C-alpha positions in Angstrom: -5.5 137.6 193.8 -3.5 138.3 190.6 -4.6 141.2 188.8 -3.1 139.6 185.6 -6.1 139.3 183.3 -4.8 139.1 179.6 -7.2 138.8 176.5 -7.5 135.6 175.6 -7.5 134.7 171.6 -7.2 131.3 169.9 -4.2 131.2 167.9 -3.6 130.4 164.1 -4.3 126.5 163.9 -1.2 126.6 161.6 1.2 128.3 163.7 -0.2 126.5 166.7 -0.2 122.9 165.3 3.8 123.3 164.4 4.4 124.7 167.9 2.7 121.2 169.2 4.0 118.9 166.4 7.3 119.8 165.0 10.2 118.0 166.5 13.2 116.0 165.3 13.6 112.6 164.3 10.4 113.7 162.4 9.7 113.6 158.2 8.4 116.8 157.7 6.2 116.8 154.8 4.3 119.8 155.4 6.2 122.7 154.6 5.3 125.5 152.3 9.0 126.3 151.9 11.9 124.6 150.5 15.1 123.2 152.0 16.8 125.6 154.2 20.5 126.5 153.6 23.4 126.2 156.5 25.4 129.7 157.0 28.0 127.9 155.6 26.1 127.3 152.3 25.1 130.8 152.2 28.6 132.3 152.5 30.0 130.4 149.9 27.1 131.3 147.5 26.5 134.7 148.3 30.3 135.6 148.6 30.0 136.4 152.2 33.5 136.7 153.5 34.4 136.6 157.1 36.0 139.9 156.7 32.8 141.4 155.1 31.2 140.0 158.7 33.8 141.2 161.2 33.4 145.1 159.4 29.6 144.9 160.5 29.2 148.0 163.0 26.2 146.8 165.7 24.5 149.7 164.9 21.0 150.8 165.1 19.5 150.4 161.4 15.9 152.7 160.2 12.6 151.8 160.1 12.2 151.6 156.4 15.2 149.3 155.8 18.7 149.5 155.4 19.7 151.3 152.2 21.3 148.5 150.6 19.1 145.9 151.1 16.3 148.0 150.1 18.3 149.0 146.9 18.8 145.0 146.2 15.0 144.6 146.9 13.9 147.2 144.6 16.2 146.1 141.9 14.5 142.9 141.5 11.0 143.6 142.5 10.1 147.5 142.6 12.0 148.8 139.2 15.0 150.3 141.1 12.5 152.3 143.4 14.1 152.0 147.0 11.6 154.1 148.5 9.0 152.2 147.5 10.4 148.8 149.9 10.1 148.3 153.6 11.9 145.8 154.8 10.2 143.6 157.6 10.8 140.6 160.6 9.2 138.3 157.8 6.4 139.1 155.5 4.4 138.6 158.5 5.3 141.8 159.8 5.2 143.7 156.3 1.6 142.4 156.5 0.9 143.5 159.8 2.1 146.9 159.4 0.8 147.6 156.0 -2.9 146.4 156.5 -3.2 147.8 159.8 -2.5 150.8 158.5 -4.4 150.5 155.1 -7.6 149.2 156.3 -10.7 150.8 158.1 -13.5 149.9 159.7 -16.4 149.5 157.4 -13.9 148.8 154.4 -15.2 146.4 151.5 -12.3 143.9 151.0 -12.8 141.1 149.2 -10.5 138.1 150.3 -9.1 134.8 148.6 -10.8 131.9 149.6 -8.6 129.4 152.2 -5.5 132.4 152.5 -2.9 132.3 154.9 -4.1 133.6 158.2 -2.7 136.9 158.7 -3.8 137.8 155.5 -7.3 137.4 156.7 -6.8 138.5 160.5 -6.0 142.0 159.6 -9.1 142.8 157.6 -11.5 140.9 160.4 -9.6 142.8 163.1 -10.0 146.3 161.3 -14.0 145.7 161.1 -13.8 145.6 157.5 -16.8 144.1 155.3 -15.4 140.8 153.7 -16.4 139.5 150.4 -14.8 135.8 149.3 -13.4 135.0 146.2 -14.1 131.3 145.9 -11.9 128.8 145.3 -13.8 127.3 142.4 -13.6 130.7 140.7 -9.6 130.2 139.4 -8.9 127.4 137.1 -6.4 127.2 134.4 -4.8 130.5 135.3 -7.8 132.7 135.0 -10.1 134.2 137.5 -14.0 133.6 136.5 -14.6 136.6 134.6 -18.2 136.5 135.8 -16.8 136.1 139.3 -14.2 139.0 138.6 -17.1 141.3 138.1 -19.3 140.2 140.8 -16.8 140.2 143.5 -14.6 143.3 142.5 -16.8 145.6 142.6 -16.9 149.6 142.4 -16.5 150.8 146.2 -14.0 148.0 147.1 -11.2 149.2 149.0 -8.7 146.1 148.7 -8.2 142.8 147.1 -6.1 140.6 149.2 -4.9 137.3 147.0 -2.0 135.0 147.7 -0.5 133.5 144.2 1.0 130.6 144.0 -1.7 129.9 146.5 -1.0 128.3 149.5 -1.3 125.6 150.0 -3.1 124.5 147.1 -0.5 125.7 144.7 -3.0 127.0 141.9 -1.8 129.8 140.7 -2.2 132.9 137.6 -1.2 132.7 134.1 0.2 136.3 132.5 -3.0 136.5 131.3 -5.2 136.0 134.4 -3.2 138.3 136.2 -3.7 141.1 133.5 -7.6 140.8 133.9 -7.0 141.0 137.6 -4.6 144.0 137.4 -7.3 145.4 135.3 -10.3 144.9 137.0 -8.8 146.0 140.5 -7.5 149.5 138.6 -11.1 150.1 136.5 -12.6 149.6 140.4 -10.2 152.0 142.3 -9.5 149.1 144.7 -6.0 148.3 146.2 -4.5 145.0 145.0 -2.9 143.6 147.8 -0.6 140.6 146.2 1.1 137.9 148.5 3.9 136.6 146.4 5.7 134.5 148.8 6.8 131.2 146.2 6.1 133.0 143.3 9.5 132.5 142.3 8.9 128.8 141.8 6.7 128.1 138.5 5.5 124.9 137.2 2.6 125.5 134.6 3.3 129.2 133.4 6.2 131.6 133.4 7.3 133.1 137.2 4.7 136.4 137.4 6.1 139.4 137.2 5.4 141.7 140.9 2.5 143.6 140.2 4.1 146.5 142.1 7.0 147.1 140.1 6.2 149.8 138.4 4.0 151.5 140.6 0.3 152.1 141.4 -2.0 151.2 144.0 -0.5 147.9 145.1 0.9 146.4 147.9 2.9 143.1 147.4 4.8 140.8 149.8 8.1 138.9 149.9 10.0 136.7 151.8 13.4 135.1 152.0 11.4 132.1 154.3 10.0 130.2 151.3 11.6 129.8 147.7 15.1 131.3 149.1 15.4 129.0 151.6 16.2 131.0 154.7 13.4 130.9 157.1 15.6 131.5 160.1 16.8 134.5 158.5 13.5 136.2 159.3 13.4 138.6 156.3 10.5 140.2 154.2 9.1 142.9 152.3 6.3 144.9 151.3 6.6 146.8 147.7 3.9 149.4 148.0 3.4 153.3 147.6 5.8 155.7 149.6 2.5 157.2 151.4 1.9 153.9 153.0 5.6 153.1 153.8 5.6 156.1 155.6 2.4 155.5 157.5 3.4 152.3 158.7 6.6 154.5 160.8 4.5 155.0 163.9 3.3 151.6 164.2 6.8 150.0 163.6 8.7 152.9 165.9 6.5 151.7 168.9 7.2 148.2 168.2 10.1 146.3 166.4 11.8 149.4 165.1 14.2 147.5 162.6 16.3 144.9 161.8 20.3 143.7 163.0 22.9 145.2 160.6 24.0 141.7 160.3 20.8 140.3 159.0 20.6 143.3 156.8 23.9 142.4 155.3 23.0 138.6 154.9 19.8 139.2 153.1 21.5 142.0 150.8 23.9 139.6 149.5 21.2 136.9 149.2 18.8 139.3 147.2 21.8 139.7 144.8 22.3 136.3 144.5 18.6 134.9 144.3 18.8 133.3 141.0 21.6 131.0 142.6 19.8 130.4 145.8 16.4 129.6 144.3 17.7 127.8 141.2 19.3 125.0 143.1 15.8 124.6 145.6 13.4 124.8 142.7 15.5 121.9 140.8 15.2 119.7 143.9 11.6 120.8 144.2 10.6 119.5 141.1 12.2 116.4 141.4 10.1 116.0 144.2 7.5 116.9 142.7 7.7 114.2 139.9 7.9 111.7 142.5 4.8 113.1 144.0 2.8 113.3 140.7 3.6 109.2 140.5 2.6 108.6 144.3 -0.7 110.3 143.6 -1.3 108.5 140.3 -0.4 105.1 142.3 -2.8 105.7 145.2 -5.7 107.5 143.2 -8.2 105.4 144.9 -7.2 106.6 148.3 -5.9 110.2 147.5 -7.0 112.9 144.9 -5.3 116.1 143.8 -5.0 119.1 141.6 -1.7 119.2 140.5 0.1 122.4 141.8 1.2 125.2 139.2 3.3 127.0 141.2 5.1 126.9 144.3 5.9 123.9 147.0 3.3 122.7 148.4 -0.3 120.6 147.4 -3.4 120.1 149.0 -4.3 116.5 148.7 -7.7 115.3 149.2 -8.0 112.0 151.2 -11.1 110.0 149.9 -12.0 108.0 152.9 -12.6 111.4 154.6 -14.6 113.1 151.6 -16.9 110.3 151.5 -17.7 110.4 155.3 -18.4 114.1 154.7 -16.1 114.1 158.0 -15.7 117.2 160.4 -12.4 119.2 160.7 -11.8 117.0 163.5 -11.2 113.8 161.6 -8.4 115.4 159.3 -6.7 116.6 162.1 -7.1 113.4 163.7 -6.1 111.7 160.6 -2.9 114.2 160.8 -1.9 113.1 164.4 -2.2 109.2 163.9 0.0 109.4 160.9 2.7 111.1 163.0 2.3 108.8 165.8 2.7 105.7 163.7 5.1 107.1 161.1 6.9 110.1 162.4 5.6 111.6 159.2 3.8 115.3 159.4 1.0 116.8 157.6 -0.4 120.1 158.2 -4.5 119.1 158.2 -6.7 121.7 155.9 -8.7 122.9 158.7 -5.8 125.6 159.4 -7.1 126.7 155.5 -10.6 126.0 156.0 -10.4 123.0 154.2 -11.2 120.0 156.2 -11.2 117.0 153.9 -7.4 117.4 153.0 -4.0 118.5 154.2 -1.2 120.6 153.2 1.4 118.3 151.6 4.9 120.3 150.6 7.3 119.0 148.2 10.3 121.4 149.1 12.5 119.8 151.1 15.5 117.3 151.0 14.8 114.9 148.6 15.7 111.8 151.0 13.6 112.8 153.9 10.5 113.8 151.0 10.7 110.3 150.0 11.0 108.7 153.4 7.7 110.8 154.3 5.8 109.6 151.2 6.7 106.2 152.3 5.5 106.2 155.7 2.0 108.2 154.5 1.9 104.8 151.8 2.1 102.5 154.8 -0.4 104.1 156.8 -3.1 104.6 154.1 -2.5 100.9 153.5 -2.9 100.7 156.9 -6.5 102.4 157.1 -7.7 100.4 153.9 -6.9 97.0 155.4 -9.1 98.3 158.0 -11.8 98.7 156.4 
């Protein structure tokens, strides 16, 4: 008999959903990122000649990330201080390294409702005392002041938020961010700020990184969402230098560092961020205008809060809401849509929101419109069947 006895743990609903259901010839209107670039497009937009690639020495990098890519990130997000930048294999690794190092059993941690699964996993794994920041408290760009005071109290170790929020697209205004940072500073809490889609805003200006000027803030970024480079698998954390150096023992025993080729592409992409993001943001806004018209046409079957930032929303399907259907109903809804119309959504169960589904509008316009057309046909068929 085998002595192999791996510890069993349920994978995140989101990742398991994609593992099982994302495939070729599907209209994917579920993503929280923009239309990915080809490498040829990246070489052209970011001015990467073949000679620059040929000169790369395929040697080791360093645990914090190569100097060039760290400087590029720091110049945009960390006030030029490269010592406060940690470059990682996607922002998921940045989250894992920093939160595993920062949090301790019994810490009081405020966690935004419906947050990305990694941001909630590590506080739970550390044995923290979790307090929820309810989604309903965020309205018109601010967190309700009474909720802010009640939830973020003295003795709070960390406040973990994601704006623009994935999957709803709700975000803060400049005034709302100021109130949040002031409250965390007053109570001595560390603000943990996931800004994966912060560079695309619809209602207010793009929010500055709250960690740019230093202080007890940890912020995350990634090339996977607004840059259109999910396959590059590069993210970063901007954090106090003491926290970054404290992650080295864990990183040195796991992934160590990135490839020098990946770091060169990431550095050039960061230096040309405005061009990369600008093209895809314009496409996303055209898709959002089409989605706004689509939701108006389907108001009897779908309700939503228009996204204020990012490239996804969480429409709620009225038939599921009226029936107060359980988690399995929205998953069945999404599976039937996929089977009948080759159109992919992510069920709201991936975010603890069982009556809706994540709908992404950052993809190619033609495919996005085809996906919405498939969803329309599906809703029409269900309506006729009642």
